[in-house]
Biopython code that builds the backbone (N, CA, C, O; Angstrom):
import numpy as np
from Bio.PDB.StructureBuilder import StructureBuilder

atoms = [
    (1, "MET", "N", (92.669, 103.610, 81.004)),
    (1, "MET", "CA", (91.754, 104.570, 81.370)),
    (1, "MET", "C", (92.323, 105.041, 82.507)),
    (1, "MET", "O", (92.740, 104.303, 83.399)),
    (2, "ALA", "N", (92.384, 106.701, 82.541)),
    (2, "ALA", "CA", (92.270, 107.664, 83.293)),
    (2, "ALA", "C", (91.912, 107.086, 85.078)),
    (2, "ALA", "O", (90.981, 106.319, 85.325)),
    (3, "ARG", "N", (92.563, 107.471, 85.817)),
    (3, "ARG", "CA", (91.602, 107.483, 87.237)),
    (3, "ARG", "C", (91.845, 108.760, 87.666)),
    (3, "ARG", "O", (92.821, 109.457, 87.391)),
    (4, "SER", "N", (90.539, 109.132, 88.622)),
    (4, "SER", "CA", (90.052, 110.230, 89.361)),
    (4, "SER", "C", (90.213, 109.860, 90.727)),
    (4, "SER", "O", (89.499, 108.956, 91.160)),
    (5, "LEU", "N", (91.004, 110.395, 91.443)),
    (5, "LEU", "CA", (91.225, 110.417, 92.891)),
    (5, "LEU", "C", (91.021, 111.450, 93.931)),
    (5, "LEU", "O", (91.732, 112.450, 93.839)),
    (6, "PHE", "N", (90.189, 111.381, 94.888)),
    (6, "PHE", "CA", (89.997, 112.607, 95.543)),
    (6, "PHE", "C", (90.083, 112.040, 97.098)),
    (6, "PHE", "O", (89.975, 110.873, 97.474)),
    (7, "GLY", "N", (90.332, 113.349, 97.956)),
    (7, "GLY", "CA", (90.498, 113.062, 98.945)),
    (7, "GLY", "C", (90.555, 114.488, 99.756)),
    (7, "GLY", "O", (90.633, 115.586, 99.206)),
    (8, "CYS", "N", (90.507, 114.282, 101.023)),
    (8, "CYS", "CA", (90.719, 115.611, 101.880)),
    (8, "CYS", "C", (91.861, 115.783, 102.960)),
    (8, "CYS", "O", (92.180, 114.673, 103.384)),
    (9, "HIS", "N", (92.498, 116.687, 103.478)),
    (9, "HIS", "CA", (93.638, 116.862, 104.140)),
    (9, "HIS", "C", (93.017, 118.224, 104.820)),
    (9, "HIS", "O", (92.853, 119.262, 104.179)),
    (10, "GLY", "N", (92.683, 118.064, 106.259)),
    (10, "GLY", "CA", (91.807, 118.945, 106.746)),
    (10, "GLY", "C", (90.953, 119.737, 106.205)),
    (10, "GLY", "O", (89.948, 119.158, 105.792)),
    (11, "ASP", "N", (90.988, 121.060, 106.027)),
    (11, "ASP", "CA", (90.074, 121.830, 105.205)),
    (11, "ASP", "C", (90.283, 121.594, 103.890)),
    (11, "ASP", "O", (89.272, 121.906, 103.260)),
    (12, "ALA", "N", (91.178, 121.165, 103.172)),
    (12, "ALA", "CA", (91.628, 120.923, 102.129)),
    (12, "ALA", "C", (91.376, 119.994, 101.052)),
    (12, "ALA", "O", (92.111, 119.010, 100.966)),
    (13, "ILE", "N", (90.234, 120.203, 100.033)),
    (13, "ILE", "CA", (90.025, 119.294, 99.173)),
    (13, "ILE", "C", (90.982, 119.100, 98.072)),
    (13, "ILE", "O", (91.364, 120.001, 97.325)),
    (14, "LEU", "N", (91.412, 117.636, 98.010)),
    (14, "LEU", "CA", (92.222, 117.383, 96.919)),
    (14, "LEU", "C", (91.805, 116.403, 95.785)),
    (14, "LEU", "O", (91.176, 115.354, 95.922)),
    (15, "MET", "N", (92.247, 116.915, 94.722)),
    (15, "MET", "CA", (91.971, 115.863, 93.421)),
    (15, "MET", "C", (92.938, 115.829, 92.858)),
    (15, "MET", "O", (93.702, 116.782, 92.708)),
    (16, "ALA", "N", (93.160, 114.140, 92.224)),
    (16, "ALA", "CA", (94.441, 113.751, 91.543)),
    (16, "ALA", "C", (93.546, 113.477, 90.270)),
    (16, "ALA", "O", (92.340, 113.253, 90.372)),
    (17, "PHE", "N", (94.147, 113.506, 89.193)),
    (17, "PHE", "CA", (93.756, 112.664, 88.043)),
    (17, "PHE", "C", (94.743, 112.383, 86.956)),
    (17, "PHE", "O", (95.903, 112.612, 87.297)),
    (18, "GLY", "N", (94.605, 112.011, 85.914)),
    (18, "GLY", "CA", (95.550, 111.480, 84.957)),
    (18, "GLY", "C", (96.748, 110.362, 85.300)),
    (18, "GLY", "O", (97.887, 110.380, 84.833)),
    (19, "VAL", "N", (96.129, 109.271, 86.347)),
    (19, "VAL", "CA", (96.760, 108.381, 86.730)),
    (19, "VAL", "C", (96.171, 107.075, 86.030)),
    (19, "VAL", "O", (94.958, 106.906, 86.157)),
    (20, "LYS", "N", (96.692, 106.399, 85.509)),
    (20, "LYS", "CA", (96.316, 105.015, 84.693)),
    (20, "LYS", "C", (96.302, 103.982, 85.758)),
    (20, "LYS", "O", (97.372, 104.131, 86.348)),
    (21, "LYS", "N", (95.602, 102.953, 86.341)),
    (21, "LYS", "CA", (95.315, 101.919, 87.158)),
    (21, "LYS", "C", (96.940, 101.299, 86.984)),
    (21, "LYS", "O", (97.675, 101.074, 87.945)),
    (22, "SER", "N", (97.264, 101.111, 85.732)),
    (22, "SER", "CA", (98.433, 100.159, 85.698)),
    (22, "SER", "C", (99.733, 100.601, 86.213)),
    (22, "SER", "O", (100.607, 99.870, 86.678)),
    (23, "GLU", "N", (99.778, 102.367, 86.032)),
    (23, "GLU", "CA", (100.659, 102.954, 86.836)),
    (23, "GLU", "C", (100.662, 103.076, 88.196)),
    (23, "GLU", "O", (101.607, 102.813, 88.939)),
    (24, "LEU", "N", (99.488, 103.516, 88.529)),
    (24, "LEU", "CA", (99.518, 103.317, 90.132)),
    (24, "LEU", "C", (99.906, 102.141, 90.430)),
    (24, "LEU", "O", (100.987, 102.161, 91.018)),
    (25, "MET", "N", (99.334, 100.779, 90.219)),
    (25, "MET", "CA", (99.876, 99.587, 90.600)),
    (25, "MET", "C", (101.365, 99.548, 90.170)),
    (25, "MET", "O", (102.031, 99.623, 91.202)),
    (26, "ASP", "N", (101.989, 99.480, 89.325)),
    (26, "ASP", "CA", (103.432, 99.400, 89.276)),
    (26, "ASP", "C", (104.004, 100.426, 90.395)),
    (26, "ASP", "O", (104.812, 99.962, 91.199)),
    (27, "TRP", "N", (103.663, 101.689, 90.490)),
    (27, "TRP", "CA", (104.462, 102.428, 91.800)),
    (27, "TRP", "C", (104.161, 101.718, 93.152)),
    (27, "TRP", "O", (105.021, 101.775, 94.031)),
    (28, "LYS", "N", (103.154, 101.143, 93.344)),
    (28, "LYS", "CA", (102.940, 100.708, 94.513)),
    (28, "LYS", "C", (103.616, 99.435, 94.801)),
    (28, "LYS", "O", (103.977, 99.219, 95.957)),
    (29, "ALA", "N", (103.833, 98.544, 93.849)),
    (29, "ALA", "CA", (104.609, 97.267, 93.516)),
    (29, "ALA", "C", (106.097, 97.478, 94.173)),
    (29, "ALA", "O", (106.618, 96.812, 95.068)),
    (30, "LYS", "N", (106.775, 98.927, 93.255)),
    (30, "LYS", "CA", (107.995, 99.287, 93.414)),
    (30, "LYS", "C", (108.023, 99.447, 94.697)),
    (30, "LYS", "O", (108.581, 98.630, 95.429)),
    (31, "VAL", "N", (107.459, 100.460, 95.115)),
    (31, "VAL", "CA", (107.716, 100.856, 96.438)),
    (31, "VAL", "C", (107.756, 99.892, 97.507)),
    (31, "VAL", "O", (108.780, 99.915, 98.190)),
    (32, "LYS", "N", (106.777, 98.961, 97.835)),
    (32, "LYS", "CA", (106.615, 97.542, 98.235)),
    (32, "LYS", "C", (107.849, 96.739, 98.457)),
    (32, "LYS", "O", (108.094, 96.134, 99.501)),
    (33, "ARG", "N", (108.652, 96.780, 97.337)),
    (33, "ARG", "CA", (109.846, 96.266, 96.972)),
    (33, "ARG", "C", (111.262, 96.895, 97.641)),
    (33, "ARG", "O", (112.333, 96.421, 98.017)),
    (34, "GLY", "N", (110.803, 97.903, 97.589)),
    (34, "GLY", "CA", (111.987, 98.675, 98.314)),
    (34, "GLY", "C", (112.563, 99.616, 97.220)),
    (34, "GLY", "O", (113.479, 100.366, 97.557)),
    (35, "GLU", "N", (112.118, 99.645, 95.962)),
    (35, "GLU", "CA", (112.761, 100.509, 95.131)),
    (35, "GLU", "C", (112.480, 101.968, 95.276)),
    (35, "GLU", "O", (111.723, 102.344, 96.171)),
    (36, "ILE", "N", (112.973, 102.717, 94.551)),
    (36, "ILE", "CA", (112.970, 104.069, 94.358)),
    (36, "ILE", "C", (112.086, 104.370, 93.310)),
    (36, "ILE", "O", (112.596, 104.469, 92.194)),
    (37, "ALA", "N", (110.503, 104.588, 93.450)),
    (37, "ALA", "CA", (109.539, 104.762, 92.599)),
    (37, "ALA", "C", (109.143, 105.811, 92.269)),
    (37, "ALA", "O", (109.099, 106.503, 93.287)),
    (38, "PHE", "N", (108.693, 106.572, 91.106)),
    (38, "PHE", "CA", (108.249, 107.757, 90.701)),
    (38, "PHE", "C", (106.927, 107.918, 89.900)),
    (38, "PHE", "O", (106.635, 107.301, 88.876)),
    (39, "LEU", "N", (106.122, 108.924, 90.592)),
    (39, "LEU", "CA", (104.563, 108.740, 90.187)),
    (39, "LEU", "C", (104.307, 110.154, 89.759)),
    (39, "LEU", "O", (104.253, 110.938, 90.706)),
    (40, "THR", "N", (104.159, 110.605, 88.731)),
    (40, "THR", "CA", (103.464, 111.866, 88.417)),
    (40, "THR", "C", (101.990, 112.047, 87.976)),
    (40, "THR", "O", (101.476, 111.168, 87.285)),
    (41, "HIS", "N", (101.274, 113.162, 88.348)),
    (41, "HIS", "CA", (99.782, 112.969, 87.912)),
    (41, "HIS", "C", (99.685, 114.369, 88.226)),
    (41, "HIS", "O", (100.459, 114.938, 88.995)),
    (42, "PHE", "N", (98.478, 115.060, 87.469)),
    (42, "PHE", "CA", (97.760, 116.093, 87.543)),
    (42, "PHE", "C", (97.079, 116.079, 89.220)),
    (42, "PHE", "O", (96.848, 115.064, 89.876)),
    (43, "TRP", "N", (96.907, 117.171, 89.550)),
    (43, "TRP", "CA", (96.039, 117.255, 90.834)),
    (43, "TRP", "C", (95.652, 118.811, 90.982)),
    (43, "TRP", "O", (96.168, 119.675, 90.274)),
    (44, "LEU", "N", (94.775, 119.058, 91.888)),
    (44, "LEU", "CA", (94.381, 120.262, 92.563)),
    (44, "LEU", "C", (94.570, 120.238, 93.826)),
    (44, "LEU", "O", (94.060, 119.252, 94.358)),
    (45, "ASP", "N", (95.386, 121.308, 94.878)),
    (45, "ASP", "CA", (95.180, 121.383, 95.960)),
    (45, "ASP", "C", (95.316, 122.582, 96.384)),
    (45, "ASP", "O", (96.394, 123.163, 96.262)),
    (46, "ASP", "N", (94.188, 123.187, 96.986)),
    (46, "ASP", "CA", (94.223, 124.492, 97.616)),
    (46, "ASP", "C", (95.395, 124.961, 97.951)),
    (46, "ASP", "O", (95.801, 125.987, 97.405)),
    (47, "ARG", "N", (96.176, 124.286, 98.931)),
    (47, "ARG", "CA", (97.450, 124.515, 99.284)),
    (47, "ARG", "C", (98.590, 124.912, 98.854)),
    (47, "ARG", "O", (99.573, 125.465, 99.346)),
    (48, "PHE", "N", (98.252, 124.491, 97.747)),
    (48, "PHE", "CA", (99.783, 124.752, 96.712)),
    (48, "PHE", "C", (99.300, 125.351, 95.213)),
    (48, "PHE", "O", (99.422, 124.698, 94.176)),
    (49, "PRO", "N", (98.703, 126.770, 95.279)),
    (49, "PRO", "CA", (98.336, 127.494, 94.097)),
    (49, "PRO", "C", (99.312, 127.498, 93.251)),
    (49, "PRO", "O", (100.487, 127.694, 93.563)),
    (50, "GLY", "N", (98.812, 127.236, 91.885)),
    (50, "GLY", "CA", (99.802, 127.449, 90.779)),
    (50, "GLY", "C", (100.311, 126.274, 90.559)),
    (50, "GLY", "O", (100.991, 126.237, 89.533)),
    (51, "CYS", "N", (100.202, 124.827, 91.418)),
    (51, "CYS", "CA", (100.905, 123.575, 91.157)),
    (51, "CYS", "C", (99.874, 122.982, 90.563)),
    (51, "CYS", "O", (98.961, 122.789, 91.366)),
    (52, "ASP", "N", (99.608, 122.551, 89.302)),
    (52, "ASP", "CA", (98.623, 121.362, 89.098)),
    (52, "ASP", "C", (99.163, 119.856, 88.573)),
    (52, "ASP", "O", (98.516, 119.140, 87.809)),
    (53, "THR", "N", (100.559, 119.501, 89.170)),
    (53, "THR", "CA", (101.191, 118.075, 88.839)),
    (53, "THR", "C", (101.842, 118.148, 90.423)),
    (53, "THR", "O", (102.102, 119.138, 91.107)),
    (54, "VAL", "N", (101.970, 116.924, 90.673)),
    (54, "VAL", "CA", (102.755, 116.634, 91.585)),
    (54, "VAL", "C", (103.787, 115.617, 91.358)),
    (54, "VAL", "O", (103.584, 115.357, 90.172)),
    (55, "THR", "N", (104.696, 114.925, 91.705)),
    (55, "THR", "CA", (105.677, 113.719, 91.700)),
    (55, "THR", "C", (105.889, 113.051, 92.826)),
    (55, "THR", "O", (106.773, 113.426, 93.597)),
    (56, "LYS", "N", (104.999, 111.803, 93.132)),
    (56, "LYS", "CA", (105.435, 111.560, 94.136)),
    (56, "LYS", "C", (106.626, 110.224, 94.084)),
    (56, "LYS", "O", (106.476, 109.235, 93.366)),
    (57, "VAL", "N", (107.607, 110.410, 94.845)),
    (57, "VAL", "CA", (108.799, 109.372, 94.881)),
    (57, "VAL", "C", (108.496, 108.660, 96.112)),
    (57, "VAL", "O", (108.195, 109.233, 97.159)),
    (58, "GLY", "N", (108.572, 107.551, 95.984)),
    (58, "GLY", "CA", (108.334, 106.624, 97.307)),
    (58, "GLY", "C", (109.425, 105.257, 97.170)),
    (58, "GLY", "O", (110.069, 104.735, 96.260)),
    (59, "CYS", "N", (109.225, 105.034, 98.587)),
    (59, "CYS", "CA", (110.094, 103.536, 98.800)),
    (59, "CYS", "C", (109.877, 103.335, 100.195)),
    (59, "CYS", "O", (109.850, 104.192, 101.078)),
    (60, "CYS", "N", (109.684, 101.771, 100.315)),
    (60, "CYS", "CA", (109.125, 101.700, 101.885)),
    (60, "CYS", "C", (110.430, 101.085, 102.909)),
    (60, "CYS", "O", (110.314, 100.628, 104.047)),
    (61, "ASP", "N", (111.561, 101.228, 102.169)),
    (61, "ASP", "CA", (112.924, 101.652, 102.991)),
    (61, "ASP", "C", (113.269, 102.870, 103.452)),
    (61, "ASP", "O", (114.165, 103.437, 102.827)),
    (62, "LEU", "N", (112.738, 103.497, 104.497)),
    (62, "LEU", "CA", (112.961, 104.830, 104.718)),
    (62, "LEU", "C", (114.587, 105.481, 104.871)),
    (62, "LEU", "O", (115.002, 106.622, 104.667)),
    (63, "ASN", "N", (115.123, 104.527, 105.214)),
    (63, "ASN", "CA", (116.599, 105.062, 105.056)),
    (63, "ASN", "C", (117.119, 105.111, 103.753)),
    (63, "ASN", "O", (117.936, 105.943, 103.359)),
    (64, "LYS", "N", (116.467, 103.902, 102.877)),
    (64, "LYS", "CA", (117.007, 104.581, 101.348)),
    (64, "LYS", "C", (116.269, 105.847, 100.856)),
    (64, "LYS", "O", (116.801, 106.613, 100.053)),
    (65, "LEU", "N", (115.130, 106.031, 101.319)),
    (65, "LEU", "CA", (114.235, 107.195, 100.606)),
    (65, "LEU", "C", (114.981, 108.287, 101.365)),
    (65, "LEU", "O", (115.104, 109.381, 100.814)),
    (66, "LYS", "N", (115.430, 108.111, 102.438)),
    (66, "LYS", "CA", (115.919, 109.626, 102.900)),
    (66, "LYS", "C", (117.439, 109.927, 102.349)),
    (66, "LYS", "O", (117.880, 111.069, 102.223)),
    (67, "ALA", "N", (118.225, 108.646, 102.019)),
    (67, "ALA", "CA", (119.521, 108.898, 101.456)),
    (67, "ALA", "C", (119.336, 109.754, 100.128)),
    (67, "ALA", "O", (120.039, 110.719, 99.829)),
    (68, "TRP", "N", (118.217, 109.220, 99.333)),
    (68, "TRP", "CA", (117.815, 109.478, 97.816)),
    (68, "TRP", "C", (117.354, 110.995, 98.072)),
    (68, "TRP", "O", (118.030, 111.908, 97.595)),
    (69, "GLY", "N", (116.388, 111.217, 98.704)),
    (69, "GLY", "CA", (115.976, 112.671, 99.229)),
    (69, "GLY", "C", (117.189, 113.700, 99.171)),
    (69, "GLY", "O", (117.215, 114.740, 98.514)),
    (70, "GLU", "N", (118.326, 113.124, 100.109)),
    (70, "GLU", "CA", (119.816, 114.164, 100.729)),
    (70, "GLU", "C", (120.178, 114.669, 99.373)),
    (70, "GLU", "O", (120.459, 115.851, 99.172)),
    (71, "GLN", "N", (120.165, 113.726, 98.423)),
    (71, "GLN", "CA", (121.269, 114.296, 97.090)),
    (71, "GLN", "C", (120.590, 115.442, 96.462)),
    (71, "GLN", "O", (121.189, 116.268, 95.774)),
    (72, "TYR", "N", (119.191, 115.480, 96.740)),
    (72, "TYR", "CA", (118.758, 116.708, 96.054)),
    (72, "TYR", "C", (118.173, 117.766, 97.198)),
    (72, "TYR", "O", (117.290, 118.607, 97.028)),
    (73, "GLY", "N", (118.773, 117.537, 98.168)),
    (73, "GLY", "CA", (118.459, 118.534, 99.261)),
    (73, "GLY", "C", (117.401, 118.536, 100.157)),
    (73, "GLY", "O", (117.172, 119.438, 100.961)),
    (74, "LEU", "N", (116.591, 117.253, 99.974)),
    (74, "LEU", "CA", (115.100, 117.084, 100.614)),
    (74, "LEU", "C", (115.417, 116.692, 102.031)),
    (74, "LEU", "O", (116.388, 115.969, 102.255)),
    (75, "GLU", "N", (114.766, 117.066, 102.845)),
    (75, "GLU", "CA", (114.739, 117.185, 104.152)),
    (75, "GLU", "C", (113.741, 115.733, 104.803)),
    (75, "GLU", "O", (112.513, 115.724, 104.712)),
    (76, "PRO", "N", (114.324, 114.898, 105.269)),
    (76, "PRO", "CA", (113.780, 113.093, 106.084)),
    (76, "PRO", "C", (112.516, 114.243, 106.815)),
    (76, "PRO", "O", (111.737, 113.328, 106.546)),
    (77, "GLU", "N", (112.027, 114.840, 107.165)),
    (77, "GLU", "CA", (110.681, 115.461, 107.957)),
    (77, "GLU", "C", (109.658, 115.950, 106.684)),
    (77, "GLU", "O", (108.521, 116.320, 106.977)),
    (78, "TRP", "N", (110.137, 115.936, 105.141)),
    (78, "TRP", "CA", (108.883, 116.299, 104.300)),
    (78, "TRP", "C", (108.548, 114.714, 103.739)),
    (78, "TRP", "O", (107.817, 114.647, 102.750)),
    (79, "ILE", "N", (108.984, 113.622, 104.249)),
    (79, "ILE", "CA", (108.540, 112.234, 103.868)),
    (79, "ILE", "C", (107.073, 112.387, 104.330)),
    (79, "ILE", "O", (106.687, 112.974, 105.341)),
    (80, "HIS", "N", (106.388, 111.801, 103.476)),
    (80, "HIS", "CA", (104.673, 111.358, 103.887)),
    (80, "HIS", "C", (104.884, 110.514, 104.218)),
    (80, "HIS", "O", (105.179, 109.717, 103.328)),
    (81, "LYS", "N", (104.928, 109.927, 105.748)),
    (81, "LYS", "CA", (104.879, 108.532, 106.457)),
    (81, "LYS", "C", (103.581, 107.792, 106.128)),
    (81, "LYS", "O", (103.077, 107.159, 107.055)),
    (82, "ASP", "N", (103.133, 107.785, 105.256)),
    (82, "ASP", "CA", (102.067, 106.978, 104.902)),
    (82, "ASP", "C", (102.449, 105.250, 105.039)),
    (82, "ASP", "O", (103.255, 104.678, 104.305)),
    (83, "PRO", "N", (101.666, 104.597, 106.151)),
    (83, "PRO", "CA", (102.482, 103.325, 106.710)),
    (83, "PRO", "C", (102.920, 102.305, 105.589)),
    (83, "PRO", "O", (103.906, 101.572, 105.668)),
    (84, "ARG", "N", (102.106, 102.364, 104.616)),
    (84, "ARG", "CA", (102.262, 101.323, 103.379)),
    (84, "ARG", "C", (102.963, 102.030, 102.229)),
    (84, "ARG", "O", (103.574, 101.285, 101.463)),
    (85, "PHE", "N", (102.985, 103.311, 101.974)),
    (85, "PHE", "CA", (103.867, 103.907, 100.935)),
    (85, "PHE", "C", (104.531, 105.213, 101.136)),
    (85, "PHE", "O", (104.139, 106.270, 100.643)),
    (86, "PRO", "N", (105.250, 105.108, 101.664)),
    (86, "PRO", "CA", (106.030, 106.416, 102.124)),
    (86, "PRO", "C", (106.712, 107.199, 100.781)),
    (86, "PRO", "O", (107.372, 106.716, 99.860)),
    (87, "HIS", "N", (106.367, 108.348, 100.988)),
    (87, "HIS", "CA", (106.945, 109.068, 99.735)),
    (87, "HIS", "C", (107.181, 110.595, 99.966)),
    (87, "HIS", "O", (106.591, 111.188, 100.869)),
    (88, "PHE", "N", (108.081, 111.229, 99.104)),
    (88, "PHE", "CA", (108.328, 112.989, 99.059)),
    (88, "PHE", "C", (107.312, 113.134, 98.045)),
    (88, "PHE", "O", (107.043, 112.243, 97.240)),
    (89, "ASP", "N", (106.652, 114.456, 98.095)),
    (89, "ASP", "CA", (105.675, 114.973, 97.209)),
    (89, "ASP", "C", (106.458, 115.908, 96.499)),
    (89, "ASP", "O", (106.788, 116.834, 97.241)),
    (90, "LEU", "N", (106.986, 116.050, 95.062)),
    (90, "LEU", "CA", (107.554, 117.003, 94.600)),
    (90, "LEU", "C", (106.769, 118.374, 94.016)),
    (90, "LEU", "O", (105.658, 118.081, 93.573)),
    (91, "PHE", "N", (106.971, 119.259, 93.955)),
    (91, "PHE", "CA", (106.401, 120.263, 93.059)),
    (91, "PHE", "C", (106.924, 121.341, 92.351)),
    (91, "PHE", "O", (107.698, 122.005, 93.041)),
    (92, "GLY", "N", (106.766, 121.763, 91.168)),
    (92, "GLY", "CA", (107.397, 122.973, 90.887)),
    (92, "GLY", "C", (108.498, 122.845, 89.856)),
    (92, "GLY", "O", (108.579, 122.280, 88.766)),
    (93, "GLU", "N", (109.230, 123.496, 90.520)),
    (93, "GLU", "CA", (110.758, 123.915, 89.915)),
    (93, "GLU", "C", (111.517, 122.591, 90.462)),
    (93, "GLU", "O", (112.113, 121.903, 89.633)),
    (94, "ARG", "N", (111.517, 122.209, 91.821)),
    (94, "ARG", "CA", (112.204, 121.324, 92.227)),
    (94, "ARG", "C", (111.572, 120.152, 91.530)),
    (94, "ARG", "O", (112.465, 119.571, 90.914)),
    (95, "GLN", "N", (110.321, 119.510, 91.352)),
    (95, "GLN", "CA", (110.098, 118.433, 90.213)),
    (95, "GLN", "C", (110.618, 118.666, 88.791)),
    (95, "GLN", "O", (111.137, 117.806, 88.080)),
    (96, "LEU", "N", (110.485, 119.464, 88.597)),
    (96, "LEU", "CA", (111.184, 119.803, 87.008)),
    (96, "LEU", "C", (112.743, 119.546, 87.379)),
    (96, "LEU", "O", (113.398, 118.990, 86.497)),
    (97, "HIS", "N", (113.087, 119.721, 87.996)),
    (97, "HIS", "CA", (114.859, 119.611, 87.890)),
    (97, "HIS", "C", (115.017, 118.124, 88.833)),
    (97, "HIS", "O", (116.081, 117.574, 88.549)),
    (98, "ILE", "N", (114.481, 117.616, 89.527)),
    (98, "ILE", "CA", (114.683, 116.042, 89.942)),
    (98, "ILE", "C", (114.418, 115.112, 88.798)),
    (98, "ILE", "O", (115.116, 114.145, 88.494)),
    (99, "LEU", "N", (113.201, 115.566, 88.130)),
    (99, "LEU", "CA", (112.846, 114.570, 86.781)),
    (99, "LEU", "C", (113.810, 114.403, 85.766)),
    (99, "LEU", "O", (114.066, 113.431, 85.055)),
    (100, "GLU", "N", (114.371, 115.704, 85.842)),
    (100, "GLU", "CA", (115.267, 116.087, 84.515)),
    (100, "GLU", "C", (116.622, 115.136, 84.959)),
    (100, "GLU", "O", (117.167, 114.384, 84.152)),
    (101, "GLU", "N", (117.027, 115.278, 86.229)),
    (101, "GLU", "CA", (118.092, 114.605, 86.690)),
    (101, "GLU", "C", (118.048, 113.058, 86.939)),
    (101, "GLU", "O", (118.969, 112.268, 87.146)),
    (102, "GLU", "N", (117.041, 112.917, 86.878)),
    (102, "GLU", "CA", (116.745, 111.173, 86.757)),
    (102, "GLU", "C", (116.167, 110.740, 85.926)),
    (102, "GLU", "O", (115.496, 109.715, 86.041)),
    (103, "GLY", "N", (116.296, 111.516, 84.709)),
    (103, "GLY", "CA", (116.135, 110.973, 83.333)),
    (103, "GLY", "C", (114.453, 110.616, 82.934)),
    (103, "GLY", "O", (113.998, 109.916, 82.028)),
    (104, "TYR", "N", (113.802, 111.362, 83.949)),
    (104, "TYR", "CA", (112.140, 110.997, 83.507)),
    (104, "TYR", "C", (111.609, 111.737, 82.601)),
    (104, "TYR", "O", (110.708, 112.433, 83.069)),
    (105, "TRP", "N", (111.802, 111.894, 81.407)),
    (105, "TRP", "CA", (111.400, 112.687, 79.881)),
    (105, "TRP", "C", (109.971, 112.818, 79.984)),
    (105, "TRP", "O", (109.271, 113.829, 80.026)),
    (106, "GLU", "N", (109.602, 111.291, 80.025)),
    (106, "GLU", "CA", (108.201, 110.834, 79.088)),
    (106, "GLU", "C", (107.293, 111.931, 80.174)),
    (106, "GLU", "O", (106.499, 112.803, 79.821)),
    (107, "HIS", "N", (107.763, 111.512, 81.791)),
    (107, "HIS", "CA", (106.626, 112.717, 82.722)),
    (107, "HIS", "C", (106.820, 114.049, 82.423)),
    (107, "HIS", "O", (105.782, 114.708, 82.373)),
    (108, "ILE", "N", (108.026, 114.732, 82.173)),
    (108, "ILE", "CA", (108.107, 115.901, 82.217)),
    (108, "ILE", "C", (107.391, 115.986, 80.509)),
    (108, "ILE", "O", (106.684, 116.993, 80.478)),
    (109, "HIS", "N", (107.376, 115.514, 79.625)),
    (109, "HIS", "CA", (106.471, 115.745, 78.409)),
    (109, "HIS", "C", (105.107, 115.712, 78.524)),
    (109, "HIS", "O", (104.213, 116.504, 78.226)),
    (110, "ARG", "N", (105.139, 114.700, 78.987)),
    (110, "ARG", "CA", (103.499, 114.166, 79.214)),
    (110, "ARG", "C", (102.894, 115.014, 79.616)),
    (110, "ARG", "O", (102.002, 115.569, 78.974)),
    (111, "PHE", "N", (103.399, 115.449, 81.309)),
    (111, "PHE", "CA", (102.632, 116.688, 82.033)),
    (111, "PHE", "C", (102.959, 118.084, 81.764)),
    (111, "PHE", "O", (102.759, 119.031, 82.525)),
    (112, "GLN", "N", (103.576, 118.117, 80.396)),
    (112, "GLN", "CA", (104.461, 119.803, 79.957)),
    (112, "GLN", "C", (104.981, 120.454, 81.191)),
    (112, "GLN", "O", (104.843, 121.640, 81.492)),
    (113, "LEU", "N", (105.592, 119.534, 81.863)),
    (113, "LEU", "CA", (106.442, 120.623, 83.078)),
    (113, "LEU", "C", (107.312, 121.377, 82.769)),
    (113, "LEU", "O", (107.663, 122.326, 83.471)),
    (114, "HIS", "N", (107.860, 121.041, 81.536)),
    (114, "HIS", "CA", (108.968, 122.402, 80.936)),
    (114, "HIS", "C", (108.302, 123.793, 80.364)),
    (114, "HIS", "O", (108.943, 124.774, 79.986)),
    (115, "LYS", "N", (106.994, 123.669, 80.384)),
    (115, "LYS", "CA", (106.188, 125.086, 80.277)),
    (115, "LYS", "C", (106.162, 125.814, 81.281)),
    (115, "LYS", "O", (105.626, 126.899, 81.056)),
    (116, "ASN", "N", (106.593, 125.641, 82.508)),
    (116, "ASN", "CA", (106.111, 126.089, 83.761)),
    (116, "ASN", "C", (107.411, 126.939, 84.034)),
    (116, "ASN", "O", (107.240, 128.053, 84.529)),
    (117, "LYS", "N", (108.665, 126.528, 83.765)),
    (117, "LYS", "CA", (110.021, 126.717, 84.037)),
    (117, "LYS", "C", (110.237, 128.220, 83.582)),
    (117, "LYS", "O", (110.120, 128.738, 82.472)),
    (118, "THR", "N", (110.661, 128.842, 85.047)),
    (118, "THR", "CA", (111.048, 130.541, 84.444)),
    (118, "THR", "C", (112.205, 130.158, 84.051)),
    (118, "THR", "O", (112.766, 129.106, 84.355)),
    (119, "PRO", "N", (112.661, 131.148, 83.244)),
    (119, "PRO", "CA", (113.770, 131.671, 82.338)),
    (119, "PRO", "C", (115.491, 131.788, 83.180)),
    (119, "PRO", "O", (116.463, 132.197, 82.544)),
]
sb = StructureBuilder()
sb.init_structure("model")
sb.init_model(0)
sb.init_chain("A")
sb.init_seg("    ")
for serial, (resi, resn, name, xyz) in enumerate(atoms, 1):
    if name == "N":
        sb.init_residue(resn, " ", resi, " ")
    sb.init_atom(name, np.array(xyz, "f"), 0.0, 1.0, " ", f" {name:<3s}", serial, name[0])
structure = sb.get_structure()
């Protein structure tokens, strides 16, 4: 069963959906164990028009997460410093490129990320 998650960030209303409870629990467990973990889901956020998916790449070991992000040009200050689940949020072309490089083809196909690729 897919989950629907709602939240707010300042004046923006956020909505995430298309996440199975088992996927979310698996991502959280991996993050807590210090693994680099990927979670892709649909979402709507007024701050990011044109983006309807996000990939959260998390790890509780901030040094490991920073080093992982560095290889893709992700700045350490872009880490969402959630106290339990620190993560990068990936969108658009960068999201697709990193998922391709990391071999997350199921995420790419499931969320049809290739359809938004510019030639």
